[in-house]
VOBA-813411 format. One line per 8 residues: number of its first residue (from 1); for each residue x, y, z of C-alpha. Coordinates in steps of 0.001 Angstrom, whole numbers, plus 500000, padded with zeros to 6 digits. Example, Ala and Ser with C-alpha at 12.3 -4.5 7.8 and 13.67 -1.06 7.14 Angstrom:
BEGIN
1 = 512300:495500:507800  513670:498940:507140
//
This chain:
BEGIN
1 = 061194:398102:666580  060520:397926:670307  063867:398807:672736  064951:396697:675561  062647:396949:678416  064498:396000:681230  067890:395371:682424  069223:392587:681355
9 = 067777:389230:683650  069782:386698:685076  071077:383616:683257  069202:381505:685092  065642:382679:683587  067877:381664:680149  069949:379297:677799  073560:381602:678034
17 = 075526:383290:679966  077129:385956:678065  080795:387356:677900  081854:390152:676071  086036:390610:676652  088271:393515:674994  091900:393242:674822  094734:395784:675576
25 = 096721:397648:673209  096655:401284:673523  095842:403505:670256  094745:399556:669126  091619:399944:671191  089878:401352:668189  089954:398072:666395  087588:396730:668568
33 = 086027:399570:668949  085119:399688:665265  084199:395782:665619  081784:396643:668816  080108:399560:667005  078681:397034:664913  077210:394125:666193  075665:397112:668504
41 = 073976:398770:665237  073163:394664:664981  071208:394609:667813  069566:397232:667101  068145:396304:664034  066321:393446:666516  065076:396139:669075  065280:399253:668767
49 = 067751:402533:668730  068464:402466:671935  070098:399063:671977  073168:399091:673989  075968:396066:674109  075375:396324:678504  071822:394925:677325  073362:391660:676281
57 = 075994:390987:677759  075675:389398:681599  079845:390322:681775  081916:392471:679983  085690:392529:680528  088572:394480:679486  092771:395573:680251  093847:398462:679616
65 = 092503:400354:676944  089953:397395:676640  088995:398499:680514  088843:401963:679014  086213:400631:676779  084600:398283:679234  084443:401677:681354  082932:403167:678598
73 = 080063:400958:677611  078361:399705:681581  078729:403371:683234  075755:404791:683346  074574:408102:682390  072442:410609:683734  069425:408678:682564  070754:406080:683979
81 = 071745:404355:680425  075056:403565:678842  077432:406482:678824  078586:405905:675211  076823:404074:673155  079558:401637:671088  079354:403644:667402  080637:406728:669638
89 = 083831:404930:671163  085819:405703:667686  085594:409771:668200  086378:409328:671349  089779:407607:670312  090083:409892:667689  089570:412610:669612  091884:412313:672646
97 = 094516:409547:672127  096352:412238:670064  096400:414346:673415  097251:411213:675369  100015:410099:673635  101349:413877:672019  104026:412926:668846  107701:414130:669241
105 = 107883:417259:666365  111647:417285:667007  114314:416891:664402  114102:413506:663388  118182:413840:663677  117837:414057:667090  114645:412621:668001  116186:409048:668660
113 = 118591:410633:671145  115668:412684:673234  113489:409642:673593  116896:408025:674786  117496:410328:677739  113557:410283:678381  113853:406207:679250  116084:407072:681453
121 = 114339:409607:683103  110700:408622:683482  107567:407192:681297  107518:408198:677624  104140:410322:679027  103042:412231:681736  099470:411034:682071  098049:413868:682659
129 = 095510:414348:679803  094647:410804:680239  093848:410887:683723  092357:414051:683138  089791:413302:680441  088884:409572:682697  088292:411588:685548  085918:414501:683547
137 = 084062:410734:681822  083396:408857:684270  082570:411739:687531  082313:410015:690961  080921:406285:689089  082181:403055:691645  082352:399734:690649  079208:398462:692386
145 = 076867:400752:689646  077516:399729:686396  074624:398547:684498  076373:394832:684129  079028:393365:685457  082559:393543:684439  085552:392480:685290  088695:394590:684650
153 = 092705:393428:686011  095175:395599:687137  098803:394047:689185  099866:395498:692256  103193:396302:692283  104320:396324:695809  102294:392911:696273  103613:391792:693433
161 = 100186:390195:691900  097249:390611:689965  094083:392950:691389  090522:392216:689763  088445:395002:689903  085029:392281:689808  081564:393018:690085  080830:389891:691364
169 = 083487:390460:694637  082168:393701:695072  079530:392696:697428  082123:390415:699291  084805:392573:699412  083844:396705:699227  087200:397430:700144  087449:397243:695497
177 = 084504:399048:695214  086978:401732:693716  085773:404792:691062  086006:403488:687561  088476:406246:686520  090461:405091:689131  090150:402064:688181  091103:403221:683852
185 = 094003:404809:684645  095858:401853:686972  094778:398981:684348  096247:401347:681335  099063:402265:683246  101827:400406:680831  105277:400413:682225  107317:402900:680326
193 = 104352:404132:678697  102419:405817:681662  103037:405922:685520  101816:404068:687884  099027:404698:689545  098095:404553:693010  094488:405226:694847  093216:404569:698004
201 = 089367:403214:699413  087366:402865:702640  085188:400335:702885  082255:400809:705563  084094:400221:708701  086693:402917:707777  089332:400034:706430  091630:401819:704272
209 = 093189:399932:701476  095454:401005:699766  096488:399981:695716  099644:400882:693795  098687:399113:690451  100177:399538:686699  098269:398039:683835  096648:395170:684087
217 = 097963:393334:680351  100959:392335:682290  098706:389970:684111  095695:389415:681440  095938:391308:678070  093366:389357:676762  090509:388810:680052  088368:386725:678668
225 = 090085:383719:680980  089742:386184:684025  085875:386701:683063  085054:383260:683005  086695:382497:686082  085068:384777:687918  081455:383932:686256  082756:380108:687956
233 = 083929:381734:690855  080437:382596:691754  078620:379699:690682  080929:377916:693185  079261:379641:695519  075983:379635:695094  074610:382004:693815  070949:382291:692975
241 = 071578:384888:690055  072891:380827:687896  071021:378467:689153  070957:375591:688136  074110:376040:685688  077212:374117:686585  080233:375610:687365  081631:373790:684077
249 = 078845:373987:681920  081179:375773:679787  078586:374892:677242  076404:377554:678023  079148:380166:678010  078866:382504:674802  082250:384062:674868  082568:387000:671610
257 = 086808:388192:672418  087754:390752:670489  091916:391744:670042  093692:394110:669017  095840:393172:666460  099175:392167:666234  102405:392306:663862  102987:388545:663855
265 = 103151:388285:660377  105258:391572:659846  108164:389216:661817  109301:392509:663369  112058:391268:665399  114457:388281:665338  116703:386719:667650  120124:387824:665785
273 = 118583:391238:666934  117387:390606:670509  120996:389148:671181  122292:392448:671273  119971:394324:672777  120645:395072:676426  117807:396877:678351  117565:399866:677110
281 = 116966:397885:672959  114281:395486:675409  112336:398349:676203  112840:400992:673306  113363:399462:669539  112073:400413:666233  109101:402745:667627  107946:400609:670305
289 = 109465:398263:673336  109703:394907:672864  109434:393494:675889  105815:394956:676182  104878:393455:672848  106424:390142:674132  104711:390008:677223  101242:391106:676326
297 = 101080:389412:673279  102193:386166:674469  099200:386553:677585  096254:387107:674976  097574:384301:672690  097989:381637:675815  094138:382278:676578  092943:382059:673535
305 = 094886:379019:672867  093571:377355:676395  089703:378391:675487  089796:377429:671795  090883:373941:673395  088267:373734:676467  085091:375061:673474  086609:372581:670979
313 = 086841:369608:673357  082981:370516:674478  081909:370941:670680  080888:374570:671629  083072:376016:669055  080102:378295:667488  079436:379276:671138  083173:381278:671178
321 = 084397:384051:668803  087747:385526:668822  088316:388225:666512  091690:389208:665798  094137:390702:663084  097351:389525:663720  098634:391254:660141  099125:394685:661291
329 = 102098:396406:660384  104852:399717:660539  102980:401967:662842  099443:400406:662844  100848:397582:665474  102214:400724:668134  100572:400881:670657  101150:405022:671150
337 = 101510:406716:667547  098157:408831:667789  099077:410529:664987  096012:410927:662702  096855:408869:659839  097720:406193:662238  094686:406441:663999  092703:406201:660638
345 = 094351:403456:659557  092980:401636:662036  089531:402070:661821  089658:400658:658427  092375:397635:660391  088650:397775:662126  086515:397666:658996  088545:395505:656936
353 = 088774:392940:660143  084892:392568:659421  084940:391004:656002  088065:388686:656459  086532:385241:657219  086889:384045:660657  089966:382846:662279  090756:380143:664795
361 = 093942:379866:666049  096869:377604:664620  098052:375447:667916  101702:374435:665885  102306:377785:664519  100468:380389:666587  098908:381765:663507  095369:382284:662709
369 = 094280:380464:659793  090882:381212:657568  087973:378660:658410  084981:378019:656106  082460:379479:658755  082186:382744:656891  083404:386318:657455  083806:387676:661253
377 = 080863:390434:660042  078309:386752:659493  079131:385426:662720  078010:389232:664862  074601:388924:662776  074182:385610:663626  075395:386849:667466  073221:389512:667087
385 = 070560:387424:666808  071782:384728:669290  072107:387922:671677  068144:389149:671565  066559:386264:672155  068421:385323:674961  067572:388927:676187  063650:387865:675204
393 = 063464:384623:677435  064880:385559:680053  062759:388633:680239  059602:386143:679692  060352:383700:681999  061023:386190:685100  059248:387951:686966  061217:391197:687483
401 = 061041:391435:683649  057940:390916:682953  056993:393479:685108  058950:395668:683818  057857:395411:680521  054193:395470:681950  055409:399381:682500  055802:400136:678833
//
């Protein structure tokens, strides 16, 4: 088997536009990490052990914890290859999450009072370890240096609007060419959990741009639609990378969207309880933040509703794969209970999810109904073959790809 011989050539030389998207969800990022490890292993069966996900996707999008995974997959190492193999991301979470989200081991009797006091004085975690490990791993790499295009949403609380860090925009707007570490820290700054993040950039003329950012999940916890929009906008501008693809040619899109799980079937909250909540109840109830759960889950589902409808209308259902588990229970649905037991439980959730049938969202109930299209594992095996063929087609058609291959 041969390893990929050149960077992914532009879609103009191929048949598809390939998009990978990863939701936010704190420690539950282990679930898509497990899925990604399987997909990359399947690609390696076609193209050799050095194959990496960044070799096959035109754009990788991620919000919050998904933004961190995106950076790990797309940032270059010293050999100009992806900083992390997908199989290594799970171990990163298992090793570092307990330090990012240190657990309160105080007496169970006084623990609720401690949490209550802390909720008045600042975020649940100081973020120092997260900041240090992200800066250590990503170093001085900036947005324009990623090995494939990336899209990472954040939200600017000073301007009260989303700020999208997009490879497609960095040439036109160099002020967003921030350090990947700053982008990852910002998109992970979930309100009440981690502190907001401030940083500055300087454009080529020396003009300063200030960023006051929090978690991108408040705007786009599922960044799939943002990624599609960035591609569509680039096509509309007449980019030669997409000629002759039209902006609305969604039949050419191949989209894999990975969720981080939810507790829908547990029916964790109800109106009788919520009717009694004040500010503190909405921010901290049953070891989680109901307000955060609500806006992140609603954001993710609305995107899935929209994209599912569009792809069905275009008879392109096979080109959109959403992998999500709505059966999490107890601590599994938390974004920050980073005990070894819970982290290992989330790994098993990801492994079981591979074996589950492909689920399609039910537009009336919001639940994921099993389809008759086989398992998520079988779908990823099929898509790995499609992605490998697409890369080879582009290399054969592109003069740059042919030249690169001749060097080997």
